[in-house]
KOLGU-4560 file (N, C-alpha, C; in nm, 3 decimals, padded with zeros to 5 digits):
<recs>
<n_xx: 00.082 n_yy: -00.119 n_zz: 00.000 ca_xx: 00.000 ca_yy: 00.000 ca_zz: 00.000 c_xx: 00.086 c_yy: 00.126 c_zz: 00.000 mol: A seq: 1 type: UNK>
<n_xx: 00.191 n_yy: 00.128 n_zz: 00.083 ca_xx: 00.275 ca_yy: 00.248 ca_zz: 00.091 c_xx: 00.353 c_yy: 00.270 c_zz: -00.040 mol: A seq: 2 type: UNK>
<n_xx: 00.387 n_yy: 00.163 n_zz: -00.110 ca_xx: 00.457 ca_yy: 00.178 ca_zz: -00.238 c_xx: 00.364 c_yy: 00.242 c_zz: -00.341 mol: A seq: 3 type: UNK>
<n_xx: 00.239 n_yy: 00.207 n_zz: -00.338 ca_xx: 00.142 ca_yy: 00.267 ca_zz: -00.429 c_xx: 00.127 c_yy: 00.417 c_zz: -00.402 mol: A seq: 4 type: UNK>
<n_xx: 00.122 n_yy: 00.454 n_zz: -00.277 ca_xx: 00.111 ca_yy: 00.595 ca_zz: -00.240 c_xx: 00.235 c_yy: 00.671 c_zz: -00.285 mol: A seq: 5 type: UNK>
<n_xx: 00.352 n_yy: 00.612 n_zz: -00.268 ca_xx: 00.476 ca_yy: 00.676 ca_zz: -00.310 c_xx: 00.479 c_yy: 00.690 c_zz: -00.462 mol: A seq: 6 type: UNK>
<n_xx: 00.436 n_yy: 00.589 n_zz: -00.534 ca_xx: 00.434 ca_yy: 00.595 ca_zz: -00.680 c_xx: 00.337 c_yy: 00.703 c_zz: -00.729 mol: A seq: 7 type: UNK>
<n_xx: 00.222 n_yy: 00.713 n_zz: -00.668 ca_xx: 00.125 ca_yy: 00.816 ca_zz: -00.706 c_xx: 00.180 c_yy: 00.955 c_zz: -00.675 mol: A seq: 8 type: UNK>
<n_xx: 00.241 n_yy: 00.972 n_zz: -00.560 ca_xx: 00.299 ca_yy: 01.101 ca_zz: -00.523 c_xx: 00.412 c_yy: 01.140 c_zz: -00.619 mol: A seq: 9 type: UNK>
<n_xx: 00.496 n_yy: 01.044 n_zz: -00.654 ca_xx: 00.605 ca_yy: 01.072 ca_zz: -00.748 c_xx: 00.549 c_yy: 01.111 c_zz: -00.885 mol: A seq: 10 type: UNK>
<n_xx: 00.443 n_yy: 01.044 n_zz: -00.928 ca_xx: 00.380 ca_yy: 01.078 ca_zz: -01.055 c_xx: 00.321 c_yy: 01.218 c_zz: -01.055 mol: A seq: 11 type: UNK>
<n_xx: 00.259 n_yy: 01.255 n_zz: -00.945 ca_xx: 00.201 ca_yy: 01.389 ca_zz: -00.934 c_xx: 00.311 c_yy: 01.494 c_zz: -00.933 mol: A seq: 12 type: UNK>
<n_xx: 00.418 n_yy: 01.469 n_zz: -00.861 ca_xx: 00.531 ca_yy: 01.563 ca_zz: -00.858 c_xx: 00.590 c_yy: 01.578 c_zz: -00.997 mol: A seq: 13 type: UNK>
<n_xx: 00.604 n_yy: 01.468 n_zz: -01.070 ca_xx: 00.659 ca_yy: 01.475 ca_zz: -01.205 c_xx: 00.567 c_yy: 01.553 c_zz: -01.299 mol: A seq: 14 type: UNK>
<n_xx: 00.437 n_yy: 01.533 n_zz: -01.286 ca_xx: 00.341 ca_yy: 01.608 ca_zz: -01.367 c_xx: 00.351 c_yy: 01.757 c_zz: -01.338 mol: A seq: 15 type: UNK>
<n_xx: 00.363 n_yy: 01.792 n_zz: -01.212 ca_xx: 00.376 ca_yy: 01.933 ca_zz: -01.175 c_xx: 00.506 c_yy: 01.991 c_zz: -01.233 mol: A seq: 16 type: UNK>
<n_xx: 00.615 n_yy: 01.915 n_zz: -01.230 ca_xx: 00.741 ca_yy: 01.961 ca_zz: -01.287 c_xx: 00.729 c_yy: 01.982 c_zz: -01.438 mol: A seq: 17 type: UNK>
<n_xx: 00.663 n_yy: 01.889 n_zz: -01.506 ca_xx: 00.643 ca_yy: 01.902 ca_zz: -01.650 c_xx: 00.561 c_yy: 02.026 c_zz: -01.684 mol: A seq: 18 type: UNK>
<n_xx: 00.455 n_yy: 02.050 n_zz: -01.609 ca_xx: 00.374 ca_yy: 02.170 ca_zz: -01.632 c_xx: 00.453 c_yy: 02.298 c_zz: -01.602 mol: A seq: 19 type: UNK>
<n_xx: 00.537 n_yy: 02.292 n_zz: -01.499 ca_xx: 00.622 ca_yy: 02.407 ca_zz: -01.466 c_xx: 00.717 c_yy: 02.438 c_zz: -01.582 mol: A seq: 20 type: UNK>
<n_xx: 00.781 n_yy: 02.335 n_zz: -01.636 ca_xx: 00.874 ca_yy: 02.355 ca_zz: -01.748 c_xx: 00.799 c_yy: 02.413 c_zz: -01.868 mol: A seq: 21 type: UNK>
<n_xx: 00.682 n_yy: 02.358 n_zz: -01.898 ca_xx: 00.604 ca_yy: 02.408 ca_zz: -02.011 c_xx: 00.566 c_yy: 02.555 c_zz: -01.991 mol: A seq: 22 type: UNK>
<n_xx: 00.520 n_yy: 02.590 n_zz: -01.871 ca_xx: 00.480 ca_yy: 02.728 ca_zz: -01.844 c_xx: 00.599 c_yy: 02.824 c_zz: -01.850 mol: A seq: 23 type: UNK>
<n_xx: 00.715 n_yy: 02.780 n_zz: -01.802 ca_xx: 00.834 ca_yy: 02.865 ca_zz: -01.808 c_xx: 00.877 c_yy: 02.885 c_zz: -01.953 mol: A seq: 24 type: UNK>
<n_xx: 00.873 n_yy: 02.778 n_zz: -02.034 ca_xx: 00.908 ca_yy: 02.791 ca_zz: -02.175 c_xx: 00.812 c_yy: 02.887 c_zz: -02.245 mol: A seq: 25 type: UNK>
<n_xx: 00.684 n_yy: 02.876 n_zz: -02.214 ca_xx: 00.584 ca_yy: 02.964 ca_zz: -02.275 c_xx: 00.608 c_yy: 03.109 c_zz: -02.236 mol: A seq: 26 type: UNK>
<n_xx: 00.635 n_yy: 03.133 n_zz: -02.111 ca_xx: 00.660 ca_yy: 03.269 ca_zz: -02.064 c_xx: 00.786 c_yy: 03.327 c_zz: -02.129 mol: A seq: 27 type: UNK>
<n_xx: 00.892 n_yy: 03.248 n_zz: -02.137 ca_xx: 01.016 ca_yy: 03.295 ca_zz: -02.200 c_xx: 00.996 c_yy: 03.321 c_zz: -02.349 mol: A seq: 28 type: UNK>
<n_xx: 00.921 n_yy: 03.235 n_zz: -02.416 ca_xx: 00.893 ca_yy: 03.254 ca_zz: -02.558 c_xx: 00.811 c_yy: 03.381 c_zz: -02.580 mol: A seq: 29 type: UNK>
<n_xx: 00.713 n_yy: 03.407 n_zz: -02.495 ca_xx: 00.632 ca_yy: 03.528 ca_zz: -02.508 c_xx: 00.715 c_yy: 03.653 c_zz: -02.488 mol: A seq: 30 type: UNK>
<n_xx: 00.803 n_yy: 03.651 n_zz: -02.390 ca_xx: 00.890 ca_yy: 03.766 ca_zz: -02.367 c_xx: 00.985 c_yy: 03.787 c_zz: -02.485 mol: A seq: 31 type: UNK>
<n_xx: 01.038 n_yy: 03.677 n_zz: -02.540 ca_xx: 01.124 ca_yy: 03.687 ca_zz: -02.657 c_xx: 01.049 c_yy: 03.740 c_zz: -02.779 mol: A seq: 32 type: UNK>
<n_xx: 00.924 n_yy: 03.699 n_zz: -02.797 ca_xx: 00.844 ca_yy: 03.749 ca_zz: -02.908 c_xx: 00.819 c_yy: 03.899 c_zz: -02.893 mol: A seq: 33 type: UNK>
<n_xx: 00.791 n_yy: 03.944 n_zz: -02.772 ca_xx: 00.770 ca_yy: 04.087 ca_zz: -02.750 c_xx: 00.897 c_yy: 04.166 c_zz: -02.777 mol: A seq: 34 type: UNK>
<n_xx: 01.011 n_yy: 04.110 n_zz: -02.740 ca_xx: 01.139 ca_yy: 04.177 ca_zz: -02.767 c_xx: 01.164 c_yy: 04.184 c_zz: -02.918 mol: A seq: 35 type: UNK>
<n_xx: 01.141 n_yy: 04.073 n_zz: -02.989 ca_xx: 01.163 ca_yy: 04.069 ca_zz: -03.134 c_xx: 01.067 c_yy: 04.161 c_zz: -03.208 mol: A seq: 36 type: UNK>
<n_xx: 00.950 n_yy: 04.187 n_zz: -03.153 ca_xx: 00.849 ca_yy: 04.268 ca_zz: -03.220 c_xx: 00.868 c_yy: 04.418 c_zz: -03.201 mol: A seq: 37 type: UNK>
<n_xx: 00.960 n_yy: 04.457 n_zz: -03.116 ca_xx: 00.983 ca_yy: 04.601 ca_zz: -03.097 c_xx: 01.041 c_yy: 04.662 c_zz: -03.223 mol: A seq: 38 type: UNK>
<n_xx: 01.004 n_yy: 04.785 n_zz: -03.251 ca_xx: 01.049 ca_yy: 04.847 ca_zz: -03.376 c_xx: 01.199 c_yy: 04.871 c_zz: -03.379 mol: A seq: 39 type: UNK>
<n_xx: 01.263 n_yy: 04.884 n_zz: -03.262 ca_xx: 01.407 ca_yy: 04.911 ca_zz: -03.257 c_xx: 01.491 c_yy: 04.786 c_zz: -03.234 mol: A seq: 40 type: UNK>
<n_xx: 01.430 n_yy: 04.668 n_zz: -03.248 ca_xx: 01.501 ca_yy: 04.541 ca_zz: -03.225 c_xx: 01.490 c_yy: 04.451 c_zz: -03.347 mol: A seq: 41 type: UNK>
<n_xx: 01.578 n_yy: 04.351 n_zz: -03.352 ca_xx: 01.580 ca_yy: 04.252 ca_zz: -03.460 c_xx: 01.530 c_yy: 04.118 c_zz: -03.406 mol: A seq: 42 type: UNK>
<n_xx: 01.506 n_yy: 04.025 n_zz: -03.498 ca_xx: 01.460 ca_yy: 03.892 ca_zz: -03.457 c_xx: 01.564 c_yy: 03.822 c_zz: -03.370 mol: A seq: 43 type: UNK>
<n_xx: 01.691 n_yy: 03.844 n_zz: -03.400 ca_xx: 01.796 ca_yy: 03.778 ca_zz: -03.322 c_xx: 01.793 c_yy: 03.825 c_zz: -03.176 mol: A seq: 44 type: UNK>
<n_xx: 01.749 n_yy: 03.949 n_zz: -03.151 ca_xx: 01.737 ca_yy: 03.998 ca_zz: -03.014 c_xx: 01.631 c_yy: 03.918 c_zz: -02.938 mol: A seq: 45 type: UNK>
<n_xx: 01.523 n_yy: 03.882 n_zz: -03.006 ca_xx: 01.420 ca_yy: 03.800 ca_zz: -02.943 c_xx: 01.470 c_yy: 03.661 c_zz: -02.910 mol: A seq: 46 type: UNK>
<n_xx: 01.551 n_yy: 03.603 n_zz: -02.999 ca_xx: 01.608 ca_yy: 03.470 ca_zz: -02.973 c_xx: 01.704 c_yy: 03.475 c_zz: -02.855 mol: A seq: 47 type: UNK>
<n_xx: 01.787 n_yy: 03.579 n_zz: -02.850 ca_xx: 01.883 ca_yy: 03.593 ca_zz: -02.739 c_xx: 01.810 c_yy: 03.614 c_zz: -02.606 mol: A seq: 48 type: UNK>
<n_xx: 01.705 n_yy: 03.694 n_zz: -02.608 ca_xx: 01.627 ca_yy: 03.719 ca_zz: -02.485 c_xx: 01.561 c_yy: 03.591 c_zz: -02.437 mol: A seq: 49 type: UNK>
<n_xx: 01.502 n_yy: 03.516 n_zz: -02.530 ca_xx: 01.439 ca_yy: 03.389 ca_zz: -02.495 c_xx: 01.540 c_yy: 03.293 c_zz: -02.434 mol: A seq: 50 type: UNK>
<n_xx: 01.656 n_yy: 03.282 n_zz: -02.498 ca_xx: 01.759 ca_yy: 03.190 ca_zz: -02.451 c_xx: 01.810 c_yy: 03.229 c_zz: -02.313 mol: A seq: 51 type: UNK>
<n_xx: 01.832 n_yy: 03.358 n_zz: -02.290 ca_xx: 01.883 ca_yy: 03.400 ca_zz: -02.159 c_xx: 01.779 c_yy: 03.378 c_zz: -02.049 mol: A seq: 52 type: UNK>
<n_xx: 01.651 n_yy: 03.399 n_zz: -02.079 ca_xx: 01.547 ca_yy: 03.375 ca_zz: -01.979 c_xx: 01.533 c_yy: 03.226 c_zz: -01.947 mol: A seq: 53 type: UNK>
<n_xx: 01.542 n_yy: 03.141 n_zz: -02.048 ca_xx: 01.533 ca_yy: 02.997 ca_zz: -02.023 c_xx: 01.653 c_yy: 02.951 c_zz: -01.941 mol: A seq: 54 type: UNK>
<n_xx: 01.771 n_yy: 03.002 n_zz: -01.973 ca_xx: 01.890 ca_yy: 02.965 ca_zz: -01.896 c_xx: 01.877 c_yy: 03.009 c_zz: -01.750 mol: A seq: 55 type: UNK>
<n_xx: 01.820 n_yy: 03.128 n_zz: -01.727 ca_xx: 01.804 ca_yy: 03.178 ca_zz: -01.591 c_xx: 01.697 c_yy: 03.103 c_zz: -01.513 mol: A seq: 56 type: UNK>
<n_xx: 01.591 n_yy: 03.059 n_zz: -01.582 ca_xx: 01.480 ca_yy: 02.997 ca_zz: -01.509 c_xx: 01.488 c_yy: 02.845 c_zz: -01.503 mol: A seq: 57 type: UNK>
<n_xx: 01.545 n_yy: 02.781 n_zz: -01.604 ca_xx: 01.546 ca_yy: 02.634 ca_zz: -01.607 c_xx: 01.686 c_yy: 02.575 c_zz: -01.615 mol: A seq: 58 type: UNK>
<n_xx: 01.787 n_yy: 02.657 n_zz: -01.622 ca_xx: 01.923 ca_yy: 02.606 ca_zz: -01.629 c_xx: 01.961 c_yy: 02.568 c_zz: -01.771 mol: A seq: 59 type: UNK>
<n_xx: 02.051 n_yy: 02.474 n_zz: -01.783 ca_xx: 02.107 ca_yy: 02.437 ca_zz: -01.913 c_xx: 02.035 c_yy: 02.319 c_zz: -01.976 mol: A seq: 60 type: UNK>
<n_xx: 01.903 n_yy: 02.323 n_zz: -01.979 ca_xx: 01.832 ca_yy: 02.216 ca_zz: -02.049 c_xx: 01.852 c_yy: 02.236 c_zz: -02.200 mol: A seq: 61 type: UNK>
<n_xx: 01.862 n_yy: 02.128 n_zz: -02.275 ca_xx: 01.876 ca_yy: 02.144 ca_zz: -02.420 c_xx: 01.751 c_yy: 02.210 c_zz: -02.478 mol: A seq: 62 type: UNK>
<n_xx: 01.771 n_yy: 02.299 n_zz: -02.573 ca_xx: 01.657 ca_yy: 02.370 ca_zz: -02.630 c_xx: 01.690 c_yy: 02.414 c_zz: -02.772 mol: A seq: 63 type: UNK>
<n_xx: 01.586 n_yy: 02.431 n_zz: -02.849 ca_xx: 01.598 ca_yy: 02.480 ca_zz: -02.986 c_xx: 01.502 c_yy: 02.598 c_zz: -02.999 mol: A seq: 64 type: UNK>
<n_xx: 01.556 n_yy: 02.713 n_zz: -03.037 ca_xx: 01.476 ca_yy: 02.836 ca_zz: -03.046 c_xx: 01.475 c_yy: 02.883 c_zz: -03.190 mol: A seq: 65 type: UNK>
<n_xx: 01.355 n_yy: 02.905 n_zz: -03.242 ca_xx: 01.339 ca_yy: 02.958 ca_zz: -03.378 c_xx: 01.254 c_yy: 03.085 c_zz: -03.372 mol: A seq: 66 type: UNK>
<n_xx: 01.301 n_yy: 03.191 n_zz: -03.436 ca_xx: 01.228 ca_yy: 03.317 ca_zz: -03.440 c_xx: 01.209 c_yy: 03.353 c_zz: -03.587 mol: A seq: 67 type: UNK>
<n_xx: 01.086 n_yy: 03.390 n_zz: -03.622 ca_xx: 01.058 ca_yy: 03.428 ca_zz: -03.760 c_xx: 00.946 c_yy: 03.532 c_zz: -03.764 mol: A seq: 68 type: UNK>
<n_xx: 00.939 n_yy: 03.600 n_zz: -03.878 ca_xx: 00.830 ca_yy: 03.694 ca_zz: -03.901 c_xx: 00.714 c_yy: 03.619 c_zz: -03.965 mol: A seq: 69 type: UNK>
<n_xx: 00.593 n_yy: 03.646 n_zz: -03.918 ca_xx: 00.472 ca_yy: 03.585 ca_zz: -03.971 c_xx: 00.365 c_yy: 03.694 c_zz: -03.984 mol: A seq: 70 type: UNK>
<n_xx: 00.260 n_yy: 03.661 n_zz: -04.055 ca_xx: 00.144 ca_yy: 03.749 ca_zz: -04.063 c_xx: 00.032 c_yy: 03.692 c_zz: -03.978 mol: A seq: 71 type: UNK>
<n_xx: -00.023 n_yy: 03.774 n_zz: -03.890 ca_xx: -00.138 ca_yy: 03.734 ca_zz: -03.809 c_xx: -00.248 c_yy: 03.835 c_zz: -03.839 mol: A seq: 72 type: UNK>
<n_xx: -00.356 n_yy: 03.788 n_zz: -03.897 ca_xx: -00.466 ca_yy: 03.875 ca_zz: -03.940 c_xx: -00.416 c_yy: 03.988 c_zz: -04.028 mol: A seq: 73 type: UNK>
<n_xx: -00.318 n_yy: 03.958 n_zz: -04.114 ca_xx: -00.266 ca_yy: 04.056 ca_zz: -04.207 c_xx: -00.165 c_yy: 04.154 c_zz: -04.149 mol: A seq: 74 type: UNK>
<n_xx: -00.130 n_yy: 04.137 n_zz: -04.023 ca_xx: -00.035 ca_yy: 04.228 ca_zz: -03.958 c_xx: 00.096 c_yy: 04.157 c_zz: -03.935 mol: A seq: 75 type: UNK>
<n_xx: 00.209 n_yy: 04.223 n_zz: -03.963 ca_xx: 00.338 ca_yy: 04.159 ca_zz: -03.939 c_xx: 00.359 c_yy: 04.134 c_zz: -03.790 mol: A seq: 76 type: UNK>
<n_xx: 00.406 n_yy: 04.015 n_zz: -03.760 ca_xx: 00.424 ca_yy: 03.974 ca_zz: -03.620 c_xx: 00.552 c_yy: 03.893 c_zz: -03.607 mol: A seq: 77 type: UNK>
<n_xx: 00.599 n_yy: 03.883 n_zz: -03.486 ca_xx: 00.714 ca_yy: 03.798 ca_zz: -03.454 c_xx: 00.662 c_yy: 03.670 c_zz: -03.390 mol: A seq: 78 type: UNK>
<n_xx: 00.722 n_yy: 03.558 n_zz: -03.428 ca_xx: 00.685 ca_yy: 03.428 ca_zz: -03.371 c_xx: 00.810 c_yy: 03.364 c_zz: -03.314 mol: A seq: 79 type: UNK>
<n_xx: 00.800 n_yy: 03.320 n_zz: -03.191 ca_xx: 00.910 ca_yy: 03.248 ca_zz: -03.126 c_xx: 00.861 c_yy: 03.108 c_zz: -03.096 mol: A seq: 80 type: UNK>
<n_xx: 00.938 n_yy: 03.009 n_zz: -03.142 ca_xx: 00.905 ca_yy: 02.869 ca_zz: -03.118 c_xx: 01.019 c_yy: 02.805 c_zz: -03.041 mol: A seq: 81 type: UNK>
<n_xx: 00.988 n_yy: 02.744 n_zz: -02.929 ca_xx: 01.088 ca_yy: 02.680 ca_zz: -02.844 c_xx: 01.055 c_yy: 02.533 c_zz: -02.831 mol: A seq: 82 type: UNK>
<n_xx: 01.155 n_yy: 02.449 n_zz: -02.857 ca_xx: 01.142 ca_yy: 02.305 ca_zz: -02.836 c_xx: 01.241 c_yy: 02.262 c_zz: -02.730 mol: A seq: 83 type: UNK>
<n_xx: 01.195 n_yy: 02.180 n_zz: -02.638 ca_xx: 01.280 ca_yy: 02.129 ca_zz: -02.530 c_xx: 01.232 c_yy: 01.990 c_zz: -02.493 mol: A seq: 84 type: UNK>
<n_xx: 01.318 n_yy: 01.911 n_zz: -02.429 ca_xx: 01.276 ca_yy: 01.776 ca_zz: -02.391 c_xx: 01.165 c_yy: 01.777 c_zz: -02.286 mol: A seq: 85 type: UNK>
<n_xx: 01.077 n_yy: 01.678 n_zz: -02.295 ca_xx: 00.972 ca_yy: 01.661 ca_zz: -02.194 c_xx: 01.036 c_yy: 01.597 c_zz: -02.072 mol: A seq: 86 type: UNK>
<n_xx: 01.032 n_yy: 01.664 n_zz: -01.957 ca_xx: 01.095 ca_yy: 01.605 ca_zz: -01.839 c_xx: 01.022 c_yy: 01.478 c_zz: -01.794 mol: A seq: 87 type: UNK>
<n_xx: 01.094 n_yy: 01.368 n_zz: -01.789 ca_xx: 01.035 ca_yy: 01.242 ca_zz: -01.747 c_xx: 01.090 c_yy: 01.201 c_zz: -01.611 mol: A seq: 88 type: UNK>
<n_xx: 01.220 n_yy: 01.221 n_zz: -01.591 ca_xx: 01.284 ca_yy: 01.186 ca_zz: -01.465 c_xx: 01.360 c_yy: 01.309 c_zz: -01.419 mol: A seq: 89 type: UNK>
<n_xx: 01.303 n_yy: 01.383 n_zz: -01.328 ca_xx: 01.362 ca_yy: 01.511 ca_zz: -01.291 c_xx: 01.350 c_yy: 01.604 c_zz: -01.411 mol: A seq: 90 type: UNK>
<n_xx: 01.460 n_yy: 01.672 n_zz: -01.448 ca_xx: 01.459 ca_yy: 01.758 ca_zz: -01.565 c_xx: 01.509 c_yy: 01.687 c_zz: -01.690 mol: A seq: 91 type: UNK>
<n_xx: 01.542 n_yy: 01.558 n_zz: -01.679 ca_xx: 01.589 ca_yy: 01.483 ca_zz: -01.795 c_xx: 01.470 c_yy: 01.416 c_zz: -01.860 mol: A seq: 92 type: UNK>
<n_xx: 01.470 n_yy: 01.415 n_zz: -01.992 ca_xx: 01.352 ca_yy: 01.360 ca_zz: -02.054 c_xx: 01.377 c_yy: 01.303 c_zz: -02.192 mol: A seq: 93 type: UNK>
<n_xx: 01.271 n_yy: 01.249 n_zz: -02.245 ca_xx: 01.270 ca_yy: 01.195 ca_zz: -02.380 c_xx: 01.158 c_yy: 01.264 c_zz: -02.456 mol: A seq: 94 type: UNK>
<n_xx: 01.164 n_yy: 01.260 n_zz: -02.586 ca_xx: 01.063 ca_yy: 01.331 ca_zz: -02.663 c_xx: 01.085 c_yy: 01.481 c_zz: -02.649 mol: A seq: 95 type: UNK>
<n_xx: 00.996 n_yy: 01.558 n_zz: -02.705 ca_xx: 01.012 ca_yy: 01.703 ca_zz: -02.691 c_xx: 00.875 c_yy: 01.770 c_zz: -02.684 mol: A seq: 96 type: UNK>
<n_xx: 00.875 n_yy: 01.885 n_zz: -02.623 ca_xx: 00.756 ca_yy: 01.968 ca_zz: -02.621 c_xx: 00.791 c_yy: 02.097 c_zz: -02.694 mol: A seq: 97 type: UNK>
<n_xx: 00.694 n_yy: 02.150 n_zz: -02.765 ca_xx: 00.715 ca_yy: 02.273 ca_zz: -02.842 c_xx: 00.608 c_yy: 02.374 c_zz: -02.802 mol: A seq: 98 type: UNK>
<n_xx: 00.654 n_yy: 02.494 n_zz: -02.772 ca_xx: 00.561 ca_yy: 02.604 ca_zz: -02.742 c_xx: 00.587 c_yy: 02.717 c_zz: -02.842 mol: A seq: 99 type: UNK>
<n_xx: 00.484 n_yy: 02.791 n_zz: -02.873 ca_xx: 00.495 ca_yy: 02.901 ca_zz: -02.969 c_xx: 00.428 c_yy: 03.025 c_zz: -02.911 mol: A seq: 100 type: UNK>
<n_xx: 00.493 n_yy: 03.139 n_zz: -02.929 ca_xx: 00.438 ca_yy: 03.266 ca_zz: -02.883 c_xx: 00.446 c_yy: 03.367 c_zz: -02.997 mol: A seq: 101 type: UNK>
<n_xx: 00.351 n_yy: 03.460 n_zz: -03.000 ca_xx: 00.343 ca_yy: 03.561 ca_zz: -03.104 c_xx: 00.332 c_yy: 03.700 c_zz: -03.041 mol: A seq: 102 type: UNK>
<n_xx: 00.378 n_yy: 03.799 n_zz: -03.115 ca_xx: 00.360 ca_yy: 03.939 ca_zz: -03.076 c_xx: 00.354 c_yy: 04.022 c_zz: -03.203 mol: A seq: 103 type: UNK>
<n_xx: 00.258 n_yy: 04.112 n_zz: -03.210 ca_xx: 00.243 ca_yy: 04.200 ca_zz: -03.325 c_xx: 00.355 c_yy: 04.303 c_zz: -03.322 mol: A seq: 104 type: UNK>
<n_xx: 00.417 n_yy: 04.324 n_zz: -03.438 ca_xx: 00.531 ca_yy: 04.417 ca_zz: -03.446 c_xx: 00.488 c_yy: 04.562 c_zz: -03.423 mol: A seq: 105 type: UNK>
<n_xx: 00.571 n_yy: 04.633 n_zz: -03.350 ca_xx: 00.546 ca_yy: 04.774 ca_zz: -03.325 c_xx: 00.574 c_yy: 04.857 c_zz: -03.449 mol: A seq: 106 type: UNK>
<n_xx: 00.505 n_yy: 04.968 n_zz: -03.460 ca_xx: 00.527 ca_yy: 05.061 ca_zz: -03.571 c_xx: 00.576 c_yy: 05.192 c_zz: -03.510 mol: A seq: 107 type: UNK>
<n_xx: 00.689 n_yy: 05.239 n_zz: -03.560 ca_xx: 00.744 ca_yy: 05.366 ca_zz: -03.509 c_xx: 00.667 c_yy: 05.482 c_zz: -03.572 mol: A seq: 108 type: UNK>
<n_xx: 00.613 n_yy: 05.568 n_zz: -03.488 ca_xx: 00.533 ca_yy: 05.682 ca_zz: -03.537 c_xx: 00.603 c_yy: 05.814 c_zz: -03.505 mol: A seq: 109 type: UNK>
<n_xx: 00.735 n_yy: 05.814 n_zz: -03.518 ca_xx: 00.806 ca_yy: 05.934 ca_zz: -03.480 c_xx: 00.865 c_yy: 06.003 c_zz: -03.588 mol: A seq: 110 type: UNK>
</recs>
């Protein structure tokens, strides 16, 4: 009985860790998209911002960051896509999860 309780608790903790990693990746991607969408910044600035935030919040987990310009409802926007392993045992994992964030590009009116 106690082994079953421990297994269930470990599973719940792992699920919470996986959701935490996903939410942190999403937050970092959104911040990177907002940086890339600024009128005085380039797409590479958004990728660098995303990478530095992921490193600060999740450490050195392997990740792949792609930033590109897209059209959303006819408006130019920045898209940041982050792929990282799905944590299965602690922060180590197999497979990958991908999150995508968008931000409409700013227009300089000066």
